[in-house]
C-alpha positions as CSV (number, residue, x, y, z in Angstrom):
1,M,195.1,-83.4,169.5
2,G,192.8,-83.2,172.5
3,L,189.1,-83.6,173.0
4,Y,188.4,-80.0,171.9
5,G,190.5,-80.4,168.8
6,S,188.5,-83.5,167.7
7,I,185.2,-81.7,168.4
8,I,186.4,-78.7,166.3
9,V,187.5,-80.9,163.4
10,L,184.2,-82.9,163.5
11,S,182.1,-79.7,163.7
12,T,184.0,-78.3,160.7
13,I,183.4,-81.4,158.7
14,A,179.7,-81.5,159.6
15,L,179.2,-77.8,158.8
16,S,180.9,-78.1,155.4
17,G,178.9,-81.2,154.6
18,S,175.6,-79.5,155.5
19,V,176.5,-76.5,153.4
20,F,177.3,-78.8,150.4
21,F,173.9,-80.6,150.8
22,A,172.1,-77.2,151.1
23,L,173.7,-75.8,148.0
24,S,173.5,-79.0,145.9
25,P,169.9,-78.4,144.7
26,I,170.7,-74.8,143.7
27,F,173.6,-76.0,141.6
28,R,171.5,-78.8,140.0
29,Q,168.7,-76.3,139.2
30,R,171.2,-73.9,137.6
31,R,172.8,-76.7,135.6
32,R,169.4,-77.8,134.3
33,A,168.5,-74.2,133.4
34,I,171.7,-73.9,131.5
35,E,171.0,-77.1,129.6
36,K,167.5,-75.9,128.8
37,L,168.9,-72.6,127.5
38,K,171.3,-74.4,125.3
39,L,168.4,-76.5,123.8
40,V,166.2,-73.4,123.4
41,N,169.1,-71.5,121.8
42,D,169.7,-74.3,119.3
43,A,166.1,-74.5,118.4
44,L,166.0,-70.7,118.1
45,V,168.9,-70.6,115.7
46,A,167.2,-73.3,113.5
47,A,163.9,-71.4,113.7
48,E,165.5,-68.1,112.7
49,E,167.2,-69.8,109.8
50,N,163.9,-71.2,108.7
51,V,162.3,-67.8,108.8
52,A,165.1,-66.3,106.8
53,R,164.8,-69.1,104.2
54,L,161.0,-68.7,104.0
55,Q,161.4,-64.9,103.6
56,E,163.9,-65.5,100.7
57,R,161.4,-67.8,99.1
58,H,158.7,-65.3,99.6
59,D,160.8,-62.6,97.9
60,V,161.4,-64.9,94.9
61,I,157.7,-65.5,94.5
62,L,157.0,-61.7,94.8
63,K,159.5,-61.1,92.0
64,E,157.8,-63.7,89.8
65,I,154.4,-62.2,90.5
66,C,155.6,-58.7,89.6
67,S,157.0,-60.1,86.4
68,Y,153.7,-61.7,85.5
69,Y,151.6,-58.8,86.8
70,L,149.4,-61.2,88.8
71,V,148.0,-63.0,85.8
72,N,149.0,-66.4,87.1
73,S,146.7,-67.5,90.0
74,E,149.1,-70.3,91.1
75,L,151.7,-67.7,91.9
76,E,149.3,-65.7,94.0
77,E,148.3,-68.9,95.9
78,A,152.0,-69.7,96.5
79,L,152.5,-66.2,97.8
80,V,149.7,-66.5,100.3
81,A,151.0,-69.9,101.4
82,A,154.5,-68.6,101.7
83,R,153.3,-65.6,103.8
84,A,151.4,-68.0,106.1
85,A,154.5,-70.2,106.5
86,I,156.5,-67.1,107.5
87,D,153.9,-66.1,110.0
88,V,153.9,-69.5,111.6
89,A,157.7,-69.7,111.7
90,S,157.9,-66.2,113.1
91,G,155.4,-67.1,115.8
92,F,157.6,-70.1,116.7
93,V,160.6,-67.8,117.0
94,I,158.7,-65.5,119.3
95,E,157.6,-68.4,121.5
96,L,161.2,-69.6,121.8
97,R,162.3,-66.1,122.8
98,R,159.6,-66.1,125.5
99,L,160.8,-69.5,126.7
100,Q,164.3,-68.3,126.8
101,L,163.4,-65.3,128.9
102,N,161.3,-67.4,131.3
103,I,164.3,-69.7,131.9
104,L,166.6,-66.7,132.4
105,N,164.1,-65.2,134.9
106,S,163.9,-68.4,136.8
107,L,167.6,-68.2,137.5
108,S,167.2,-64.9,139.4
């Protein structure tokens, strides 16, 4: 291989190395975004399960209230507390969905 062959080989190696270093931060950013999405998705699944559980509890309390015709004040207080817990849990789910969308938007 002559002088020109060596120059071509070295140029090819240098060019591929510079492309690798140029794309490396993009791959790292994408990998971090995927990891964040996995964490948000796990939290979202848990939060949605929590909302479903709170809604079931709320339904049970409503049935009890209907059976007692609102004569027991403790049941009414429990219903108000259960509704507040559902609202907080639903708000958390909404915030996780927004976070998920922000991460997805950052990828594009």
